[in-house]
N, C-alpha and C positions, 0 to 999 in steps of 0.2 A: 311248767313241764310236770308230767306225772312222775312220781317217785318209783323206785324199783318195787316197793311194797304194793303200790297201786297197779303196776304192770303185772304183778303176780296174781291179780284177781282171777284170771283164767289163763289157761295155756293156749298157745296159738292153734292147737289142733283139737281142743276140747269140743265135745258136743254139749250144747247149752240149752237150757229152758229158762224162761224168765217167769217168776211168779208175780202176777199182777197184769193188768191190762189198761190201767189209767195213766195219768201223766208221769208219775215216777217211772213206771215200767217202760213206757214208750220212750222217754228221755234216755233211760239206760240202754234200751235197745239200739237206738241210733248211735249212741256213743260207742257201745261195744262193737257194733257192726263196722264202724269206721276205724276204730283203734286196734281191734283184734281181727284183722282181715282173714286169718286162717281158721277161726272157729266157725262152727255151724250152729246157728240158733234155730232150734227145731220146733218150738212151740211157746206159747204163753199159757200159763196155768192160772186158773182162778178157782175160788171156792164155790161160786155159783154162776150160772149163765145170766142171771138177772142183771140187766143194765150193762152187760158187756157185749162187745162186738163178736162176730163169728170169726173174724180174721183181722190181722193188723199187718199191712204191707205184704199181703200174700201168705203170711205165716198163721197157722191155725191157732185159735184160742180154745183151749180144752179145760174142762173141770179136772180137778186132781183125781177124781174117781175114774175119769176116762183115760188117764195117762198110765200106761202100763210099764214104761221104761223106768229102771232104777239106777242106771249107770251114767246118767247125764249130770253135769254140774248144774245146780239150781241157783240162780241169782234171785234172791228174795227182794223185789223192788216195789215195796209198798210202804206207806208211812210207818215209822218205827214202832208206834204203839201196837201194831198188829204182828210184829215179828215173832213174839213168843208163841202165840197161838198157831201161827203158820208153821214154824219150825217143829212144833210138837206134832202137827198133822203129817209133816214130811217124815219124821222119825217113825211114826206108826206104819208108814208104807215103806220103811227101810230105805228111804232116800236121804242118806246121811251126808252126801257130798253137796253141801249148800254154803252159800256166802250171803250174809245179810248186808244189803246195801244201806248203810246209815247215811245221814246227811253229809258227813265229811267225805265219804267215798263217792257219793253222788256228785258232790261239788268238784272233786278232783277229776272225775270223768268228764263232767261238762266243761270244766275249764280247759282241759286238753282238747276236747272235741271242738270247742269254739276257737281255740288257738289254731288248730289245724285248718279250720275253715276260714280263718281270718275275719271273724265277726265277734261282736259282744266282748270287747276287750276286758281282761281281768284287771282288777285293782292292783293285784300283786305284780303285774308286769311293769309298774311304774316305780321310780325311786323318789326319795324326798324326805325331808325332815320337818317336823312341826316346830313352830316357834310360839312364843307366849302371846302373840297377837291373835291366835286362832281360837275361836270359841265354838263349841258344839253342844247341842242339847238334843238327845234322842229320848223320846217319851215311850215308855213301855206300857202298852194298853193292858189293863187288867179289869176283871169284872168280879162283882161280889160273890157270884156263884161258881167261880172257877175252882176246879179241884186242886188241892194242894200238890205241889211238886214233890216227888219222892226224894229228890236230892236238893242240896243247897248249892247255889252257883254264885261265883263272884261276878259282880257287875261293876264296871268302872263308874267313877263319879258322874260322868256325863250321861249315863243312862238313868232316867228319872221315871219312876212308876207314876202312871196317871190312871185314875179310876174312870173307866168308861161307863156310861149309863148311870152316873151318880145321882141324877134326878129321879131315878126309879126306885131308890131305896134310901133308908136312913143309915144303913151300915156303911162304915168308912174303912177302906183297906189301903188307902194311899193319901199322902199329904196333898197331892195335886188332884183336883177333880175336874171333870169336863163340864160341870154345870155352873161354873162361875163366869161372870162377864158375858159376852156374846157367845151363845152356844146352841147346840142342837141335842143336848144330852137326852132329852125326853124321847128322841127318835131312835135310841140305841137298839131297840128290839128289831128294827129293820136295818139299821146302819152298822151294827156291830162295832168293830174298832174304828170305823170311819167317824163316829161321833167324837172320838179322841183326836183323830186327824184334823177335823174341823177346828177344834179348840186350839191345837198347836198352830194351825195356819193363821188364826186370829190373834194369838197371844204370845207365840214364841218370839224371842228377841235375839237369840244367838246367831252367829254368822252362818252356821249350818244347823238345820233342823232335821229331825227324823222321827220315824215311828217304827216301833217293834211290837211284838205280841208277848204275852207272858210265857208262852211256850215256844215261840219262834223268835230268833234274833238273827240279824245279819252277822256274818263272820268278819267283823271289823276289829282290828287290834289297835293299840296305841301307836304302833309303827305305821299302820295304815292311815292314821290321821295325818301324818306327815306327807304321805303320798297324795292324799286329797288336797291338802293345802298347797304343796309345791307345784302341782300340775294343773291347778285351776279346774279341778273336777266339778262339774255342775251337779251331777246326781250319781249316787251309788244305788244300784238295784240288784236284786238277786239274779243269778244266771237264769235265763228263761227256761221254762220247761218246753218240751217238744210234744206236739200232738199229731195224731193221725185221724183222718186224712188232712185236717187243717184245724185251726183253733176254734172254729165254730163248734167243734165237738165238745169243747169245754162248757159253753153255755147250754148245750143240749143236755148235759148231765145235771146242771145246777139251777137252771132257770126255766120257767114256763115260757113258751113261745110268745104269749101275749105280753109278758113283761119285757122280753127282748124287743118286741115291736114298739112298745111304749118308749124304751130308751132310744131307739132309732128315730122316732118322731121328735123326741126332745132334742136330739142332736140336730135334726133338720131345721128345727125352729130357732135354736140358740147358737148353733155352731156349724153352719152348713159346710164349711171347708172340711171339717173333720168327718161329717156325714158322707161327703163325697169320697173321702179317702178310706172310709171303713171297709168297703167290699174288697179292695185290693189288699189292705193290711190283714184282714181276717181270712183271706184265702191263703195266707201263709201258715206256718206251723209253730211259730215261736210266741210264747205267752208269758207275761209277767204276773206271777201268782203272789198272793199273800198280803197285798196292800202294805208292803213294807218298803221303806226307802230312806235314804239320807240325801239331802239336797241343800245347795246354797239357798239362803233364806229368800231372796227374790224369786228363785226358780220354784221353791216349795210353795210360796204364796201364790205365784201365777198359776201353778197347777191346781191348787185348791180353789182359787177364784174361778177357774174354768170348770172344775169338776162339780162343785156343789150346786150351782144353779141347774145343771143338767140333771143331777140326781133329784132335786126338788121337783122339777117339771116331770120327770119320770114317775114320781109318786102320784102326781096329779092325774097323769094319763093312764096309770095302771088300773086294772080291773081284777079284784077290788083295789081301791086306792090305798096308798101307803098308810094313811091314818086309820084304816080299817083292818090292818093285819099286823102280824109280828112274826116274820119268818126269815129275817136276815137277807132277804132278796136284794136289798140295795147294796149290802156288802159285797155280794157276788157280782152285781153290775159294776161296782167300783173297780174290781179287778179287770174287767173287760175294758173299762174306760181308761184305767191306768195303762194298760197295754196299748190302747189306741193312742193315747197322748204321747207316750215316750217313744213309740215307734214312729209316730208322725214327726217327732222332733229329733230323730236319731242323727240327722246331719247338722243341726244347728245347736245342739247341746252336747257338751263333753260328758258322756256317760261311761262310767266304769262299773264293773260287775264283781260280785263276790258270792260265796256260798252262804247257806243258812245253817244255823245250829238249831237242833231240836232239844228242848229242855224237858226232862221227864221226871 
């Protein structure tokens, strides 16, 4: 349930504009529209029209320069690293009634939105206690060129840094590297954090395995581990983002159409049941971003065993082939396939959801 603080995000009669027009903004829009039925959402604001739609769900998308009102509440719904620049621009236009939607606020909105709809159950809706038989290892993918975080964060002992793309450099930034044993570390320029995911799937031994990023983690506490264990949770995923008009919009932003077609061909060859299910699933609006999860080890390994042959075949079918490029496209395809896999299995896997934390 949303706290009183979160309910105070906007008033029931407020006139609202949402800054942003991509997945965070659209997700916040649908949640606010559902939870604050008395408010009026009048526009989406963006810095530039490039790459943005003209409207979302019938509501106009306008640049900040085109928007003349100053008495609307602005919900800044973009990734947190852009908040400072955007709020400075709002202040210049004397738009001082704004709220920045950080990852915690977004998660609270989405948790309540999905609770109201009766889908994508929250991990926090369960009870339970962890005992000493439970083992968990979540690997936090980091890269030798990552920018240093501005703050220091506590991480529990079960979060273990792993250097992704370790085969591409002699620099060492973590005790665990993805270039040991069976690995695809050399493919990191296309696979991004998925080279670490591959390593975990091959070498992880804990009861539950997981993958985080060095700037993004799932909001999972020690108390939540008891919920996972006591309720037989198969997988913990981030609350899905919502897309308009459907989740095909996501790959339109991040992937060339020829790469998408290569992925579909790989699915048809290697996993025809999923290829058959893809059109219906991707005509929906819910998408699992970030390539982050925690899962029971057999579930984690089954997912990896399904995922990586499809990605390897996609590389072969791509033009240019994966071996001829270095543009992280396989990492983006991985998000689409993660969405396909877990929505395909939503009825036969016990999946719980949580928010994400952004580390700055």
